[in-house]
Biotite code that builds the C-alpha atoms (Angstrom):
import biotite.structure as struc

atoms = struc.array([
    struc.Atom([-7.291, 100.874, -148.531], chain_id="A", res_id=1, res_name="MET", atom_name="CA", element="C"),
    struc.Atom([-6.317, 97.317, -147.346], chain_id="A", res_id=2, res_name="ILE", atom_name="CA", element="C"),
    struc.Atom([-2.632, 96.766, -147.163], chain_id="A", res_id=3, res_name="HIS", atom_name="CA", element="C"),
    struc.Atom([-1.205, 93.583, -148.698], chain_id="A", res_id=4, res_name="THR", atom_name="CA", element="C"),
    struc.Atom([0.274, 92.440, -145.393], chain_id="A", res_id=5, res_name="ARG", atom_name="CA", element="C"),
    struc.Atom([-3.075, 92.849, -143.636], chain_id="A", res_id=6, res_name="SER", atom_name="CA", element="C"),
    struc.Atom([-4.917, 90.949, -146.457], chain_id="A", res_id=7, res_name="LEU", atom_name="CA", element="C"),
    struc.Atom([-2.390, 88.115, -146.400], chain_id="A", res_id=8, res_name="LEU", atom_name="CA", element="C"),
    struc.Atom([-2.612, 87.865, -142.684], chain_id="A", res_id=9, res_name="LEU", atom_name="CA", element="C"),
    struc.Atom([-6.443, 87.767, -142.920], chain_id="A", res_id=10, res_name="SER", atom_name="CA", element="C"),
    struc.Atom([-6.303, 85.084, -145.412], chain_id="A", res_id=11, res_name="ILE", atom_name="CA", element="C"),
    struc.Atom([-3.826, 82.976, -143.448], chain_id="A", res_id=12, res_name="ALA", atom_name="CA", element="C"),
    struc.Atom([-6.016, 83.474, -140.221], chain_id="A", res_id=13, res_name="LEU", atom_name="CA", element="C"),
    struc.Atom([-9.204, 82.368, -142.211], chain_id="A", res_id=14, res_name="ALA", atom_name="CA", element="C"),
    struc.Atom([-7.423, 79.378, -143.708], chain_id="A", res_id=15, res_name="ALA", atom_name="CA", element="C"),
    struc.Atom([-6.179, 78.134, -140.477], chain_id="A", res_id=16, res_name="PHE", atom_name="CA", element="C"),
    struc.Atom([-9.662, 78.777, -138.830], chain_id="A", res_id=17, res_name="GLY", atom_name="CA", element="C"),
    struc.Atom([-11.208, 76.645, -141.456], chain_id="A", res_id=18, res_name="LEU", atom_name="CA", element="C"),
    struc.Atom([-8.787, 73.844, -140.458], chain_id="A", res_id=19, res_name="ILE", atom_name="CA", element="C"),
    struc.Atom([-10.087, 74.353, -136.822], chain_id="A", res_id=20, res_name="GLY", atom_name="CA", element="C"),
    struc.Atom([-13.725, 74.152, -138.112], chain_id="A", res_id=21, res_name="VAL", atom_name="CA", element="C"),
    struc.Atom([-12.832, 70.838, -139.978], chain_id="A", res_id=22, res_name="ALA", atom_name="CA", element="C"),
    struc.Atom([-11.351, 69.361, -136.750], chain_id="A", res_id=23, res_name="LEU", atom_name="CA", element="C"),
    struc.Atom([-14.440, 70.376, -134.895], chain_id="A", res_id=24, res_name="TYR", atom_name="CA", element="C"),
    struc.Atom([-16.606, 68.614, -137.478], chain_id="A", res_id=25, res_name="LEU", atom_name="CA", element="C"),
    struc.Atom([-14.468, 65.475, -137.401], chain_id="A", res_id=26, res_name="GLN", atom_name="CA", element="C"),
    struc.Atom([-13.901, 65.222, -133.609], chain_id="A", res_id=27, res_name="HIS", atom_name="CA", element="C"),
    struc.Atom([-16.864, 67.137, -132.310], chain_id="A", res_id=28, res_name="GLY", atom_name="CA", element="C"),
    struc.Atom([-19.602, 65.985, -134.631], chain_id="A", res_id=29, res_name="LEU", atom_name="CA", element="C"),
    struc.Atom([-18.147, 62.786, -135.748], chain_id="A", res_id=30, res_name="ASP", atom_name="CA", element="C"),
    struc.Atom([-18.052, 63.660, -139.546], chain_id="A", res_id=31, res_name="MET", atom_name="CA", element="C"),
    struc.Atom([-15.195, 61.602, -140.851], chain_id="A", res_id=32, res_name="LEU", atom_name="CA", element="C"),
    struc.Atom([-13.134, 63.228, -143.657], chain_id="A", res_id=33, res_name="PRO", atom_name="CA", element="C"),
    struc.Atom([-13.048, 61.497, -147.074], chain_id="A", res_id=34, res_name="CYS", atom_name="CA", element="C"),
    struc.Atom([-10.020, 61.666, -149.380], chain_id="A", res_id=35, res_name="PRO", atom_name="CA", element="C"),
    struc.Atom([-11.292, 64.759, -151.069], chain_id="A", res_id=36, res_name="LEU", atom_name="CA", element="C"),
    struc.Atom([-11.661, 66.417, -147.758], chain_id="A", res_id=37, res_name="CYS", atom_name="CA", element="C"),
    struc.Atom([-8.283, 65.600, -146.682], chain_id="A", res_id=38, res_name="VAL", atom_name="CA", element="C"),
    struc.Atom([-6.782, 67.037, -149.925], chain_id="A", res_id=39, res_name="ILE", atom_name="CA", element="C"),
    struc.Atom([-8.857, 70.242, -149.365], chain_id="A", res_id=40, res_name="GLN", atom_name="CA", element="C"),
    struc.Atom([-7.244, 70.375, -145.908], chain_id="A", res_id=41, res_name="ARG", atom_name="CA", element="C"),
    struc.Atom([-3.728, 70.235, -147.320], chain_id="A", res_id=42, res_name="TYR", atom_name="CA", element="C"),
    struc.Atom([-4.711, 73.132, -149.717], chain_id="A", res_id=43, res_name="LEU", atom_name="CA", element="C"),
    struc.Atom([-6.158, 75.192, -146.983], chain_id="A", res_id=44, res_name="PHE", atom_name="CA", element="C"),
    struc.Atom([-2.946, 74.680, -145.024], chain_id="A", res_id=45, res_name="LEU", atom_name="CA", element="C"),
    struc.Atom([-0.766, 75.561, -148.027], chain_id="A", res_id=46, res_name="ALA", atom_name="CA", element="C"),
    struc.Atom([-2.863, 78.841, -148.532], chain_id="A", res_id=47, res_name="ILE", atom_name="CA", element="C"),
    struc.Atom([-2.420, 79.714, -144.852], chain_id="A", res_id=48, res_name="GLY", atom_name="CA", element="C"),
    struc.Atom([1.252, 79.024, -144.591], chain_id="A", res_id=49, res_name="VAL", atom_name="CA", element="C"),
    struc.Atom([2.286, 80.645, -147.882], chain_id="A", res_id=50, res_name="PHE", atom_name="CA", element="C"),
    struc.Atom([-0.001, 83.797, -147.196], chain_id="A", res_id=51, res_name="ALA", atom_name="CA", element="C"),
    struc.Atom([1.550, 84.003, -143.633], chain_id="A", res_id=52, res_name="LEU", atom_name="CA", element="C"),
    struc.Atom([5.062, 83.697, -145.002], chain_id="A", res_id=53, res_name="ILE", atom_name="CA", element="C"),
    struc.Atom([4.156, 86.180, -147.851], chain_id="A", res_id=54, res_name="GLY", atom_name="CA", element="C"),
    struc.Atom([2.969, 88.777, -145.262], chain_id="A", res_id=55, res_name="ALA", atom_name="CA", element="C"),
    struc.Atom([6.384, 88.949, -143.677], chain_id="A", res_id=56, res_name="TYR", atom_name="CA", element="C"),
    struc.Atom([8.800, 88.812, -146.751], chain_id="A", res_id=57, res_name="THR", atom_name="CA", element="C"),
    struc.Atom([9.991, 91.529, -148.963], chain_id="A", res_id=58, res_name="SER", atom_name="CA", element="C"),
    struc.Atom([8.306, 89.688, -151.907], chain_id="A", res_id=59, res_name="GLN", atom_name="CA", element="C"),
    struc.Atom([4.811, 89.023, -150.913], chain_id="A", res_id=60, res_name="PRO", atom_name="CA", element="C"),
    struc.Atom([3.409, 88.728, -154.438], chain_id="A", res_id=61, res_name="LYS", atom_name="CA", element="C"),
    struc.Atom([5.502, 85.612, -155.079], chain_id="A", res_id=62, res_name="ALA", atom_name="CA", element="C"),
    struc.Atom([4.127, 83.785, -152.105], chain_id="A", res_id=63, res_name="LEU", atom_name="CA", element="C"),
    struc.Atom([0.518, 85.086, -152.804], chain_id="A", res_id=64, res_name="ALA", atom_name="CA", element="C"),
    struc.Atom([1.074, 83.551, -156.254], chain_id="A", res_id=65, res_name="GLY", atom_name="CA", element="C"),
    struc.Atom([1.879, 80.104, -154.689], chain_id="A", res_id=66, res_name="VAL", atom_name="CA", element="C"),
    struc.Atom([-1.177, 80.670, -152.370], chain_id="A", res_id=67, res_name="SER", atom_name="CA", element="C"),
    struc.Atom([-3.251, 81.372, -155.378], chain_id="A", res_id=68, res_name="LEU", atom_name="CA", element="C"),
    struc.Atom([-2.179, 78.170, -156.989], chain_id="A", res_id=69, res_name="LEU", atom_name="CA", element="C"),
    struc.Atom([-3.336, 76.251, -153.980], chain_id="A", res_id=70, res_name="ALA", atom_name="CA", element="C"),
    struc.Atom([-6.689, 78.081, -153.868], chain_id="A", res_id=71, res_name="ALA", atom_name="CA", element="C"),
    struc.Atom([-7.190, 77.137, -157.662], chain_id="A", res_id=72, res_name="LEU", atom_name="CA", element="C"),
    struc.Atom([-6.240, 73.552, -156.701], chain_id="A", res_id=73, res_name="GLY", atom_name="CA", element="C"),
    struc.Atom([-8.925, 73.817, -153.919], chain_id="A", res_id=74, res_name="GLY", atom_name="CA", element="C"),
    struc.Atom([-11.540, 75.145, -156.341], chain_id="A", res_id=75, res_name="LEU", atom_name="CA", element="C"),
    struc.Atom([-10.806, 71.981, -158.574], chain_id="A", res_id=76, res_name="GLY", atom_name="CA", element="C"),
    struc.Atom([-10.879, 69.608, -155.661], chain_id="A", res_id=77, res_name="THR", atom_name="CA", element="C"),
    struc.Atom([-14.083, 71.059, -154.154], chain_id="A", res_id=78, res_name="ALA", atom_name="CA", element="C"),
    struc.Atom([-15.602, 71.082, -157.537], chain_id="A", res_id=79, res_name="GLY", atom_name="CA", element="C"),
    struc.Atom([-14.871, 67.408, -158.087], chain_id="A", res_id=80, res_name="LYS", atom_name="CA", element="C"),
    struc.Atom([-16.310, 66.731, -154.656], chain_id="A", res_id=81, res_name="HIS", atom_name="CA", element="C"),
    struc.Atom([-19.470, 68.633, -155.552], chain_id="A", res_id=82, res_name="LEU", atom_name="CA", element="C"),
    struc.Atom([-19.610, 66.637, -158.834], chain_id="A", res_id=83, res_name="TRP", atom_name="CA", element="C"),
    struc.Atom([-19.329, 63.376, -156.889], chain_id="A", res_id=84, res_name="VAL", atom_name="CA", element="C"),
    struc.Atom([-22.153, 64.395, -154.591], chain_id="A", res_id=85, res_name="LEU", atom_name="CA", element="C"),
    struc.Atom([-24.385, 65.524, -157.683], chain_id="A", res_id=86, res_name="ALA", atom_name="CA", element="C"),
    struc.Atom([-23.971, 61.951, -159.149], chain_id="A", res_id=87, res_name="HIS", atom_name="CA", element="C"),
    struc.Atom([-25.237, 59.337, -156.743], chain_id="A", res_id=88, res_name="PRO", atom_name="CA", element="C"),
    struc.Atom([-23.666, 56.049, -156.891], chain_id="A", res_id=89, res_name="GLY", atom_name="CA", element="C"),
    struc.Atom([-20.162, 57.470, -157.390], chain_id="A", res_id=90, res_name="LEU", atom_name="CA", element="C"),
    struc.Atom([-17.726, 57.408, -154.594], chain_id="A", res_id=91, res_name="SER", atom_name="CA", element="C"),
    struc.Atom([-14.320, 58.435, -153.550], chain_id="A", res_id=92, res_name="CYS", atom_name="CA", element="C"),
    struc.Atom([-14.418, 56.135, -150.619], chain_id="A", res_id=93, res_name="GLY", atom_name="CA", element="C"),
    struc.Atom([-12.149, 53.221, -150.341], chain_id="A", res_id=94, res_name="ILE", atom_name="CA", element="C"),
    struc.Atom([-10.000, 53.410, -153.314], chain_id="A", res_id=95, res_name="ASP", atom_name="CA", element="C"),
    struc.Atom([-6.209, 53.798, -154.322], chain_id="A", res_id=96, res_name="PRO", atom_name="CA", element="C"),
    struc.Atom([-6.438, 57.508, -153.386], chain_id="A", res_id=97, res_name="MET", atom_name="CA", element="C"),
    struc.Atom([-7.502, 56.966, -149.854], chain_id="A", res_id=98, res_name="GLU", atom_name="CA", element="C"),
    struc.Atom([-4.852, 54.366, -149.479], chain_id="A", res_id=99, res_name="THR", atom_name="CA", element="C"),
    struc.Atom([-2.154, 56.691, -150.881], chain_id="A", res_id=100, res_name="MET", atom_name="CA", element="C"),
    struc.Atom([-3.220, 59.540, -148.845], chain_id="A", res_id=101, res_name="LEU", atom_name="CA", element="C"),
    struc.Atom([-3.204, 57.570, -145.632], chain_id="A", res_id=102, res_name="ASN", atom_name="CA", element="C"),
    struc.Atom([0.441, 56.487, -146.277], chain_id="A", res_id=103, res_name="LYS", atom_name="CA", element="C"),
    struc.Atom([1.789, 59.949, -146.525], chain_id="A", res_id=104, res_name="ILE", atom_name="CA", element="C"),
    struc.Atom([3.963, 60.825, -143.595], chain_id="A", res_id=105, res_name="PRO", atom_name="CA", element="C"),
    struc.Atom([1.699, 63.608, -142.421], chain_id="A", res_id=106, res_name="THR", atom_name="CA", element="C"),
    struc.Atom([-1.298, 61.214, -142.288], chain_id="A", res_id=107, res_name="ALA", atom_name="CA", element="C"),
    struc.Atom([0.871, 58.716, -140.450], chain_id="A", res_id=108, res_name="THR", atom_name="CA", element="C"),
    struc.Atom([2.088, 61.192, -137.844], chain_id="A", res_id=109, res_name="TYR", atom_name="CA", element="C"),
    struc.Atom([-0.901, 63.351, -137.649], chain_id="A", res_id=110, res_name="LEU", atom_name="CA", element="C"),
    struc.Atom([-3.787, 60.963, -138.177], chain_id="A", res_id=111, res_name="PRO", atom_name="CA", element="C"),
    struc.Atom([-6.289, 63.220, -136.300], chain_id="A", res_id=112, res_name="PHE", atom_name="CA", element="C"),
    struc.Atom([-5.848, 65.832, -138.930], chain_id="A", res_id=113, res_name="LEU", atom_name="CA", element="C"),
    struc.Atom([-4.926, 63.981, -142.248], chain_id="A", res_id=114, res_name="PHE", atom_name="CA", element="C"),
    struc.Atom([-6.348, 60.466, -142.095], chain_id="A", res_id=115, res_name="LYS", atom_name="CA", element="C"),
    struc.Atom([-9.067, 59.865, -144.725], chain_id="A", res_id=116, res_name="ALA", atom_name="CA", element="C"),
    struc.Atom([-11.664, 57.517, -143.273], chain_id="A", res_id=117, res_name="ASP", atom_name="CA", element="C"),
    struc.Atom([-15.036, 58.888, -144.484], chain_id="A", res_id=118, res_name="GLY", atom_name="CA", element="C"),
    struc.Atom([-17.020, 58.639, -147.546], chain_id="A", res_id=119, res_name="LEU", atom_name="CA", element="C"),
    struc.Atom([-17.694, 61.611, -149.869], chain_id="A", res_id=120, res_name="CYS", atom_name="CA", element="C"),
    struc.Atom([-21.453, 60.880, -149.742], chain_id="A", res_id=121, res_name="GLU", atom_name="CA", element="C"),
    struc.Atom([-21.598, 61.506, -146.035], chain_id="A", res_id=122, res_name="ASP", atom_name="CA", element="C"),
    struc.Atom([-20.755, 65.375, -146.627], chain_id="A", res_id=123, res_name="ALA", atom_name="CA", element="C"),
    struc.Atom([-24.379, 66.064, -147.502], chain_id="A", res_id=124, res_name="LEU", atom_name="CA", element="C"),
    struc.Atom([-25.457, 67.038, -144.019], chain_id="A", res_id=125, res_name="ALA", atom_name="CA", element="C"),
    struc.Atom([-26.007, 70.772, -144.194], chain_id="A", res_id=126, res_name="PRO", atom_name="CA", element="C"),
    struc.Atom([-24.018, 72.984, -141.971], chain_id="A", res_id=127, res_name="TRP", atom_name="CA", element="C"),
    struc.Atom([-25.583, 76.570, -141.875], chain_id="A", res_id=128, res_name="PHE", atom_name="CA", element="C"),
    struc.Atom([-27.507, 75.808, -145.058], chain_id="A", res_id=129, res_name="GLY", atom_name="CA", element="C"),
    struc.Atom([-24.756, 74.540, -147.213], chain_id="A", res_id=130, res_name="LEU", atom_name="CA", element="C"),
    struc.Atom([-22.972, 71.166, -147.466], chain_id="A", res_id=131, res_name="SER", atom_name="CA", element="C"),
    struc.Atom([-19.343, 70.995, -146.328], chain_id="A", res_id=132, res_name="ILE", atom_name="CA", element="C"),
    struc.Atom([-17.974, 70.804, -150.059], chain_id="A", res_id=133, res_name="PRO", atom_name="CA", element="C"),
    struc.Atom([-20.120, 73.840, -150.795], chain_id="A", res_id=134, res_name="GLN", atom_name="CA", element="C"),
    struc.Atom([-18.615, 75.766, -148.085], chain_id="A", res_id=135, res_name="TRP", atom_name="CA", element="C"),
    struc.Atom([-15.093, 74.673, -149.158], chain_id="A", res_id=136, res_name="SER", atom_name="CA", element="C"),
    struc.Atom([-15.833, 75.724, -152.688], chain_id="A", res_id=137, res_name="PHE", atom_name="CA", element="C"),
    struc.Atom([-16.963, 79.197, -151.468], chain_id="A", res_id=138, res_name="LEU", atom_name="CA", element="C"),
    struc.Atom([-14.033, 79.619, -149.289], chain_id="A", res_id=139, res_name="TRP", atom_name="CA", element="C"),
    struc.Atom([-11.576, 78.619, -152.069], chain_id="A", res_id=140, res_name="PHE", atom_name="CA", element="C"),
    struc.Atom([-13.433, 81.101, -154.293], chain_id="A", res_id=141, res_name="ALA", atom_name="CA", element="C"),
    struc.Atom([-13.042, 83.855, -151.860], chain_id="A", res_id=142, res_name="LEU", atom_name="CA", element="C"),
    struc.Atom([-9.313, 83.046, -151.414], chain_id="A", res_id=143, res_name="PHE", atom_name="CA", element="C"),
    struc.Atom([-8.824, 83.014, -155.204], chain_id="A", res_id=144, res_name="THR", atom_name="CA", element="C"),
    struc.Atom([-10.280, 86.393, -155.638], chain_id="A", res_id=145, res_name="LEU", atom_name="CA", element="C"),
    struc.Atom([-8.449, 88.013, -152.628], chain_id="A", res_id=146, res_name="ALA", atom_name="CA", element="C"),
    struc.Atom([-5.106, 86.549, -153.792], chain_id="A", res_id=147, res_name="LEU", atom_name="CA", element="C"),
    struc.Atom([-5.646, 87.580, -157.377], chain_id="A", res_id=148, res_name="ALA", atom_name="CA", element="C"),
    struc.Atom([-6.415, 91.062, -156.232], chain_id="A", res_id=149, res_name="TRP", atom_name="CA", element="C"),
    struc.Atom([-3.080, 90.955, -154.168], chain_id="A", res_id=150, res_name="VAL", atom_name="CA", element="C"),
    struc.Atom([-1.370, 90.009, -157.451], chain_id="A", res_id=151, res_name="LEU", atom_name="CA", element="C"),
    struc.Atom([-2.895, 92.579, -159.858], chain_id="A", res_id=152, res_name="ILE", atom_name="CA", element="C"),
    struc.Atom([-3.031, 95.546, -157.526], chain_id="A", res_id=153, res_name="ARG", atom_name="CA", element="C"),
    struc.Atom([-0.145, 98.151, -157.874], chain_id="A", res_id=154, res_name="ARG", atom_name="CA", element="C"),
    struc.Atom([2.238, 98.625, -154.800], chain_id="A", res_id=155, res_name="ALA", atom_name="CA", element="C"),
    struc.Atom([2.218, 102.295, -153.601], chain_id="A", res_id=156, res_name="LYS", atom_name="CA", element="C"),
])
């Protein structure tokens, strides 16, 4: 049986790994992140941080619950990204959301990670058969299921 601590550590490691993949796509393959991509990065970081803290506290379910909220937010954000891609002509490009995101202190001090410069339509290039938003949606769904399992399982 998988222990709660091991599962939370695995979730944190996967979430941080996905941020690493995002940085590789941005800086290695020149795929600039759009505003929805940046929001998803924040949510992956939130999942990772709260899962990591939850793994080492006496109340892991509380922090797993916060991680679950971030995963559900990620599902919504990635779902909106997929919806934008499914409706050509729509964009999340240069709009008030991008301006607001780029003025947040994390974007100001860590622009290599949180600055939104790309267009949502550019995320169509497949990576191992799926678009980037499809991968994000899949990972947010996996995190949602794993975190829900942490919350509903009985402690022994």
